[in-house]
C-alpha positions as CSV (number, residue, x, y, z in Angstrom):
1,M,144.2,42.4,79.7
2,N,147.8,41.6,79.4
3,V,148.5,37.8,79.0
4,S,151.8,36.4,78.4
5,P,151.8,34.3,75.0
6,R,151.7,30.8,75.1
7,P,155.0,29.1,74.8
8,P,155.5,26.6,71.8
9,L,154.6,23.0,72.4
10,P,157.1,21.0,74.0
11,Q,159.5,18.9,71.8
12,G,158.9,15.2,72.0
13,P,156.0,12.6,71.6
14,Y,152.5,14.0,71.3
15,L,150.3,11.1,72.2
16,L,146.7,10.1,72.6
17,V,145.1,8.9,75.7
18,D,141.7,7.3,74.4
19,D,139.1,5.7,76.2
20,S,138.6,3.0,73.5
21,V,142.1,1.7,73.6
22,R,143.1,-0.9,76.4
23,P,139.7,-0.2,78.1
24,E,140.9,-2.3,81.1
25,L,143.1,0.5,82.1
26,S,142.0,3.5,83.4
27,L,142.5,7.0,81.7
28,V,144.8,7.9,84.4
29,D,146.8,4.9,84.2
30,K,147.0,5.3,80.5
31,A,148.2,8.6,80.9
32,L,150.7,7.9,83.6
33,R,152.4,5.0,81.3
34,L,152.7,7.5,78.4
35,L,154.2,10.1,80.6
36,A,156.7,7.5,81.9
37,G,157.5,6.6,78.4
38,G,158.4,10.3,77.7
39,A,155.2,11.8,76.2
40,R,155.5,15.7,76.1
41,V,151.9,16.5,75.0
42,L,149.0,14.2,75.8
43,Q,145.6,14.8,74.0
44,L,142.8,13.1,76.1
45,R,140.2,11.5,74.0
46,M,136.9,10.5,75.9
47,K,134.4,9.6,73.4
48,H,132.8,6.9,75.4
49,T,133.2,8.0,78.9
50,P,130.1,9.7,80.8
51,P,130.5,13.3,81.6
52,R,131.2,13.0,85.3
53,E,133.8,10.4,84.9
54,A,135.2,12.3,82.2
55,L,135.6,15.4,84.2
56,A,137.3,13.5,87.0
57,A,139.6,11.9,84.5
58,A,140.6,15.2,82.9
59,R,141.3,16.9,86.1
60,A,143.5,13.9,87.2
61,V,145.2,13.5,83.8
62,V,145.8,17.5,83.8
63,A,147.5,17.4,87.2
64,R,149.9,14.3,86.3
65,C,150.6,16.1,83.2
66,R,151.5,19.5,85.1
67,E,153.6,17.3,87.7
68,A,155.6,15.8,84.5
69,G,156.1,19.2,82.9
70,A,154.0,17.9,80.1
71,V,151.0,19.5,78.3
72,C,147.4,18.1,78.4
73,L,144.8,19.1,75.5
74,I,141.3,17.7,75.8
75,N,139.8,16.4,72.5
76,D,136.5,18.3,71.5
77,R,135.3,19.5,75.0
78,V,136.2,23.1,75.7
79,D,134.0,22.9,78.8
80,L,136.1,20.0,80.1
81,A,139.2,21.9,79.2
82,L,138.1,24.9,81.1
83,L,136.8,23.0,84.2
84,S,140.0,20.6,84.5
85,D,142.5,23.8,83.7
86,A,144.0,21.9,80.9
87,H,146.5,23.6,78.7
88,G,144.2,23.7,75.8
89,V,141.8,21.9,73.6
90,H,141.8,20.0,70.3
91,V,138.6,20.8,68.2
92,G,137.4,18.6,65.0
93,D,135.0,19.4,62.2
94,E,131.9,18.7,64.2
95,D,132.9,20.5,67.5
96,L,132.9,24.2,68.4
97,P,134.7,26.4,65.8
98,P,138.2,27.1,66.6
99,E,137.4,30.9,67.1
100,A,134.7,29.9,69.6
101,A,137.1,27.8,71.4
102,R,139.6,30.6,71.3
103,E,136.9,33.1,72.7
104,L,136.1,30.9,75.5
105,L,139.6,29.7,76.6
106,G,141.5,33.1,76.1
107,P,144.7,33.7,74.4
108,G,146.8,31.7,77.1
109,R,145.7,28.3,76.2
110,Y,146.5,26.1,73.1
111,V,143.5,25.6,70.5
112,G,144.3,22.9,68.0
113,V,142.2,21.9,65.0
114,T,141.7,18.9,62.8
115,A,143.4,19.6,59.2
116,R,142.2,17.4,56.4
117,G,145.0,18.1,53.9
118,A,147.2,21.1,53.1
119,E,144.3,23.5,52.7
120,G,142.9,22.7,55.9
121,A,146.4,23.2,57.5
122,R,146.8,26.8,56.1
C-alpha cells in the first residue's frame, strides 16, 4: 500500500473543544467559534457525551474543520475518529496504546499521545 505521508500539523492555535466547558453551547457551536478565532487544530474531547451524540458531533465538527482548512483530532476514541473521518486521534495513558491506534488508523492520520515529562515526550 502506497500512502502519502501526513503533512505537518498546521501552524497556529491548537485548541480543545471540551463537552464540560460552556455546556450551554453545543460542541459544533464551540468548534465554529474556535475556528472563527483562528484555530488550526481542534481536539474534540467528549468525556460526558453519550456515544450516539458523540458520533454525530464528531462528524459535524470534522466537516467544519475540513471546510475551514483545519485539522480535527478526536480525544481518546479511535472508533469515533474512524467513523467521523477525523484527521487523527489523541490517546492518553488509559486509552488504546498508540501502536494499536496507528494500526487501526493507518499511516495517513495523526496519532497524538499524552506526554508526562521529558521522558514521555521522547
